N, C-alpha and C positions, 0 to 999 in steps of 0.2 A: 892107189897112187896118187891120183889126184885127186881126188875128195881128200888126203889128210894132206896133202901140199896147198888147198884150198884152207881148212880149216887150224892148219899150223898160219896162212900168212891173217884169216881173218883175225885170230888170237893178238897175234903184233901187235895188227894195225887198228885193233880196239885196244886193246890197252896203251900202245901211245898216244893214241885220241884222247882218252880222257887222263893222262898225265898233260900232254899237253897243250889239252884244251884249258885245263885252268890259267893257266896263264893270262889268254885275254881276256875270259872273265874277272879275272882278278888286278890286273894291269888295265892304266889309264885310257881312255875311251878317246879310243884317235890319235893317240902316241904310236910312233914305229913301233913297240914292242910289240903294240895291241893285235895292228894289222900283220907281222910279219907272223908271229903265229896263228892268229888266226887265220892263213891260207895255208900253213904248214897244216892245221887243226882237222880243216877242210879237205886237203888231200888226204891226209890216211880216213877221215869218214869216207870218202872215196872208194876208197879200199875197201872197206871193211863193212859197205854196203856191199858193193857188188860182188863181193865172196858172201855175204850172205845169203844174197841174192841167188848166186849160182847153186848154195847149198839148196837154198829152197823148191828150186827149178828140178835141180835135177839130182839130190840125194835125198834126206829127208826134211819135207815141210813139218814146221813146229807152230801151229798159227800166232800166239804168243811174238816170237820171235821174229814171224814176219810180217807181226801187224809193226813190232818195232821198228823195222829196218824200214817199213813203208812213214813211220813218221818219221824217223831221224833221216831220211832220204829228202822228203820232201821240205820238210823244218830247216837243213844245210843248204837245199837248194834258193829256196822263198826265202832266208835268210840272206843269204848273196848277193840275189837279184834286187833287193830293194837298196844294196848301197850303187846296183848298176843304174837302176832307174830314178829315185829318191824322188824329189819331187814334180816329177814329170811321171809318177805313178806307172802301175803296169801294166806291161804289152801284150799283145796276142799269145806268147810264151806262157807266161806266167797265166794267162787264164785258161789256156791248155792245159797248162800242168794242176793247175786247181780242179779243173772237172776231172784228170783224169783222180786223181786221188780220189774226189767222189763219188766217181765210177768203180773202183776198188775197193775203198770201203765199204758203199753200200752192198758188194757182193761176199762179203768176209762176214758182215751185220747181217746175211739170209741164210748163214751158213752156222748160226750161233747156235747150240743145241742137237748140231747133228750129232747119229753117232759114232760117223764113222774117223771124226776125230775124237781126242782125249783133250780137254784143254780148260783153263780155269774159266767159265763163263764172267764172270765180274769182272776179272782184271781186262777181257778184250773188251768189255764192251764200255769197261771204262776209259778204254785208248781209242775205241771206235765214238766215240763221243764228242773224246777232246780232236779228233781227226776231223768230224765233221764242224766245228765250230771252227776251227783255221780254216776247210776250206771255204767252209760258207761264206767267212767273214773276206777270203780272199778273193772270193767269187764280187763280192759284193764291191768290194777296191775297183774294180776296174770298172765297174756304171759307175759308182761314186766318185768322182775325182778328187773331192776335196780330202777324202782319207790321205791321203799321199801325203800330209802335211806331218802325220806323225808317224812318217819312214825312219825316224831314229829309235821311237819307242818298239817297233813293228821289227827292226832288226836286234836289236837285246832280245825281244822277247821269243824272237824263234830261233836263235839260236841257240840260250840258254835253254830253251826248249830241246834241242835235236841235243846238249850233252846230257840233259835228264832222262833220254829216250837214251841213250847211250848206256849210261850209267844202271838206266832198269835192265837192261836184256845185260849188262853185265852180273846184277844182282841175281837175276831170274836165270842167271844157268850155274853162277857159283855155287850159290846158296839154294842149289834145286828140293835140295830135301825141308824146307823154310817154306816152298809156296803155299797158299797167293800171296803171302806177307813179303816173301822176298822180293815181288813184283811190285804187285800196288804199292807199299811202304815208299820206296822213291819215286812213283810219281805223283805219291801224295804231299808231301817233305820238299819235292821236285813244285809243286801248283802253291807251295806258301812261297818259297826263292825265289818263283817269278813275281808273284804279285808285290812282293816286297819289294824284288829289283824293279818293276814298273813303276812303281811307286817312289822309289829314290832317282830313278835318274826323270822321270816325268818330270819333277821339283827342277834339273838341271838343263832341258831338256835345249833351251835356247842357247847357252852357253856352250854343250858338249856337240851344236850342228856346227857351229861355225870351225869345229878344228877338226870336223871326220870328209 
């Protein structure tokens, strides 16, 4: 009974996060609409991540979805925290979160190829590589304080990546018969989208920072 309730809550929260997340992505950065719906998106993401974690811990663990949960959870947290620290740079809490991410990602890496779990290694390795890149950079941010001046681009990057991770989980689950392509393609397309987004907002960074 509880498992069914958890699944239903997870599906509803994830679906709402997918829909509402489009609003802050395409609305004017720093506007009231962007901030308001960004907070709503994070609220539904939190519910989605918690229910996914409960499912992985107590019911059935699926490596792809577990790694996606780790990715979307960390990116949502880190993207939110950047707005709190901005030019001051990351704090000890942020550093601990980054180290925890790298620790969990390392444990998953050691399990790649294990016979006890069936998974698409190419997908998981792609996602783990992304997590190591983000986590490693965030650890570097703590010690290289001058990187804090790029806080706006990091916020945009991480929140966009969190949305893409959510969409990847959705596609990989709903289009299960098309795996691993239904899992890897959203991530590849999302990576191209992130690069284009970073280039676009990188040119407008100074103007946007004044309004956020």
